[in-house]
C-alpha positions as CSV (number, residue, x, y, z in Angstrom):
1,X,0.6,-99.5,91.9
2,X,-1.0,-100.9,88.8
3,X,-0.8,-104.3,87.3
4,X,1.9,-103.3,84.8
5,X,4.0,-101.8,87.6
6,X,3.7,-105.1,89.5
7,X,4.8,-107.1,86.5
8,X,7.7,-104.7,85.8
9,X,8.8,-104.9,89.5
10,X,8.6,-108.7,89.3
11,X,10.9,-108.7,86.3
12,X,13.4,-106.5,88.2
13,X,12.6,-103.0,86.9
14,X,13.2,-100.1,89.3
15,X,11.0,-97.7,87.5
16,X,7.7,-98.3,89.4
17,X,9.4,-97.6,92.7
18,X,8.8,-94.1,94.3
19,X,11.9,-92.0,94.9
20,X,11.9,-92.5,98.7
21,X,11.5,-96.3,98.4
22,X,14.3,-96.4,95.8
23,X,16.6,-94.5,98.1
24,X,15.7,-96.8,101.1
25,X,16.3,-100.0,99.1
26,X,19.6,-98.6,97.8
27,X,20.8,-97.8,101.3
28,X,19.9,-101.3,102.5
29,X,21.7,-102.8,99.5
30,X,24.8,-100.6,100.2
31,X,24.9,-101.7,103.8
32,X,24.7,-105.3,102.7
33,X,27.6,-104.6,100.3
34,X,29.7,-103.0,102.9
35,X,29.2,-105.8,105.5
36,X,29.6,-108.6,102.9
37,X,32.5,-111.0,103.6
38,X,32.1,-113.0,100.4
39,X,33.8,-111.6,97.3
40,X,31.3,-113.1,94.9
41,X,28.3,-111.7,96.7
42,X,30.0,-108.3,97.0
43,X,30.6,-108.3,93.3
44,X,26.9,-108.9,92.6
45,X,25.9,-106.3,95.1
46,X,28.3,-103.8,93.5
47,X,26.6,-104.3,90.1
48,X,23.2,-104.0,91.7
49,X,24.3,-100.7,93.4
50,X,25.3,-99.4,90.0
51,X,21.9,-100.3,88.6
52,X,20.2,-98.3,91.4
53,X,22.5,-95.4,90.8
54,X,21.7,-95.5,87.1
55,X,18.0,-95.3,87.8
56,X,18.4,-92.5,90.3
57,X,20.6,-90.5,87.8
58,X,18.0,-91.1,85.0
59,X,15.2,-89.7,87.3
60,X,17.4,-86.7,88.3
61,X,18.1,-85.9,84.6
62,X,14.4,-86.2,83.7
63,X,13.5,-83.8,86.6
64,X,16.1,-81.3,85.5
65,X,14.9,-81.5,81.9
66,X,11.3,-80.8,83.1
67,X,12.4,-77.8,85.2
68,X,14.6,-76.4,82.5
69,X,13.0,-77.0,79.1
70,X,15.0,-74.4,77.2
71,X,18.6,-74.5,78.4
72,X,20.7,-71.5,77.6
73,X,22.9,-71.6,74.5
74,X,26.6,-72.1,74.9
75,X,28.4,-68.8,75.2
76,X,31.4,-68.3,72.8
77,X,34.3,-66.1,73.5
78,X,35.0,-63.2,71.3
79,X,37.8,-65.0,69.3
80,X,36.4,-68.5,69.5
81,X,36.4,-71.4,71.9
82,X,40.1,-72.0,72.5
83,X,41.8,-68.7,71.7
84,X,43.0,-66.4,74.4
85,X,41.4,-62.9,74.9
86,X,44.8,-61.2,75.6
87,X,45.5,-59.7,72.2
């Protein structure tokens, strides 16, 4: 982990974390959320869980884009998108 990753992590960024560590921290956060008795704390933990989910989704989308650089084109039906084929 370089100096810029340390600074980013200190500012709250989730990008420098490896995937496994991100999943572990999210699970610990989820368990704190589930066991929380305070509504205000639970609300903050809920928002933090969504931040972790957003980062995990971003990483999954980037991995998919790397694995599939040329996605297939959309297939159209013979008579158009929304017209039936029963004529």
